N, C-alpha and C positions, 0 to 999 in steps of 0.2 A: 505493500501501497501505501501510495508517492506522500511523504506529507506536503503540512496547505504552504506552502515554499516552490515547491515544485515548478506551478505553473511561470513562477517569476524569471521575466526575460534577465537573460543573462550580461552584466558588463566587460564595455572592454575593461580591463587590467586599469590604463591611463585614468581613465575614466567616472575611478575610484576613487572614495576623498586619501587625509596621510594619515593612517591610523599607527598607535604606536599596543607593545602588547608591556604589561605588567604583567612575572606573571611573579607572586608571594610565594615563598618558601622558606621562609626566615625562622618561622617556629620551634621549641621544639621538645616535638614530638610526646609529650606525657604518658597522655595518653596511651601511645603505643610502647614506650619503656626498650626505643631504638632510632637511629632518625628513618623513617620514613619515606624521602625521596631517598635514599639509595634503599629502597625495597625494589625488587624486581617486580619486573611488568612487560611483559612479549620481550622477552629475552637484556630489558633495557637499566636502568635504574626509571620510576616514576620522577625522579628528575629532571634525568633527558630528556625519555619519553616527552614532561609535557615543552623543552626546550625548543625538541627536535621534530612537535606540531607549532609554535607558534611560527619556528624559523617557514613551515614550508607553506604559512598562509600569504592572504596576499601583502598583510601587516606589511610597514615602510624598516618600523626598528621593534626588539625584541629588548627588554630590560631583566636579568633572572635576579631579584631578592632576596639576599643569602642572613641569615642574621646569629642563630643558633649553631652552632658545627656549619659554619663558610668555610674555617679551610679543611674540612674533609669532605666536603659538599663540591668545594672548585672541580674539582678538575670530572665529575660528574655531564660537565657542559663546558671542557677543552673541547679546542677547536668546530665549534658550531660559531654562526652569525649570531652571537649575539653577549649585550652588553653586562656586566657578571656588577651589579652594589653590594654592597654591606652595611647593613642597617645594623648601625651600630647598638639600636634604642628601641631593635628588636622586645621586646622584654616588657616597653610599655604598650604594647596589641599592636593587632593587626593596621590598624591606622599605620602606625609609624612608616608601617613596608608601603601602605599604599604613598604617603610623604617620598620616600627614596625611593619608589619608579617612576611618581611621575615628573619629579624632579630632575633624574637624572634621563629621559624623554626630553625635558625642554631643553633638559643643555646640550641636547645632542642634534635636537630640530626647531627651530620655534618653528616650524610652517603645521606640527600636527591639533591633526583637525581636532582630535577625537581619538582615545585610549579604552584597550580593553582590558574589566583586571582578569586577572584567571588562578586559579590555583592547581598546584603542579600534584595535589592527589585525589586530581578527580578524571580515573585512567579513562575514561569514553570518549570526551573533549576533545575533537579532532582537528584535521585545515576547518575541512570542509564549514561545522558548527560557525569557527570563527569568522571567513568569508561568512556568511549568511547575516552577521552579526553588521559587517560594513559591508553588505549592498545590503541590507533593513535601512542602516542608518541613513545611504545615500537615498534606496526611495523614498523615505519619509519624511527624513530631517526629522525624526524625533531628538528631542534633549542624550535621552537614555531610551535603548536598547538591550535588553530582560533577557534573559532563558531559564523557560517555563516548566518545572516540572513540581508535582507533590505539592497540587496548588500551591508554591511559592514561589516568589522574585527571584533571583538571584543571579549566582557569573556561573559561566562566563556572560559578563555587560562589560556593552562601549555605550560612553559620560562624554559629551560633544566636549569639546574643551575649552566653553561656557561655567564648566562643571568642571572643573579643575581646583576654584579657589572651596567648593563647599569639598570635593574631597578630600582636599590639604589640611579643611581644622578639623576632621575627625579627631577622635581622642580613642587613645585606653583600645580596648577588643571592640567599640565601636564601628563596623565599618561597609562596601559596597550599599549593602539590605536597608542599612536608615536609609541614602540619598535615592536609594530608589520608592522607596518607603514613603520621602516624604516627595515626592515630582511621580507621583503612580500614573495620575494622571496625563503624565508628557511619555509614558515608553509606551511601546511598541514591543510582545514579546512573540522570542519564538518559539515553538515547543519543543522542547529536551530532554523527554521522559527518563535518559539515562544521567544526564545532569544528576540526580539521588543521589547515586552511589560515590558517595568517598570515605576514604582511607586516616577515618583515627585508632583503630584499633583491631588487636589482634584478627578478635572473629572477623572484622573486616575487612582484613586482605587473606583472611580463609575462603569468607564470600568466594570473593573477588579471584583467586584457583579454582573455585566449582565452577564460576563459570566460565573461566574460560579454560575450562579441564576438555 
């Protein structure tokens, strides 16, 4: 069965807006008990998998935000066309990583129109999912394009440049969902039921292996 976006005509890549990606991977994985960023999925770590997906998308630049265990994780994304950003304030919460990633992308390009926020522990995100966010933003002009799963809206999600300052003003563990809720009337939705799967605990990881057996 084709999804609801299957009839949207594909735009030429040159017609698409300049969008960057921030991969949030700075957490300490306390519930997992080991850096979940390095757990294997399809023959490579979750962190490298997410970075490869981002790099394969139509987005212009990719920032990978590391924090806890940054020294251990850097090698996981070596030799990829991504910018590694070390967030020394990672313990303050996910908001500090959002700020770090957006600042890094802005420093590299003042031309970015929007940014996609994604997590390294959502294994079913694909380059096609990211491209749909960008294409939908281009077609609708909505300042937010979010993934929809299990009755909620969340990441991966795209935010227009005009929301960068609001994203930067987040504090603690307040993340992108807060901005999505605040501007719920201005959100384009993309169905992505697989987005509900994230890897936080050993049980989550066991289920992932069961799915992929």
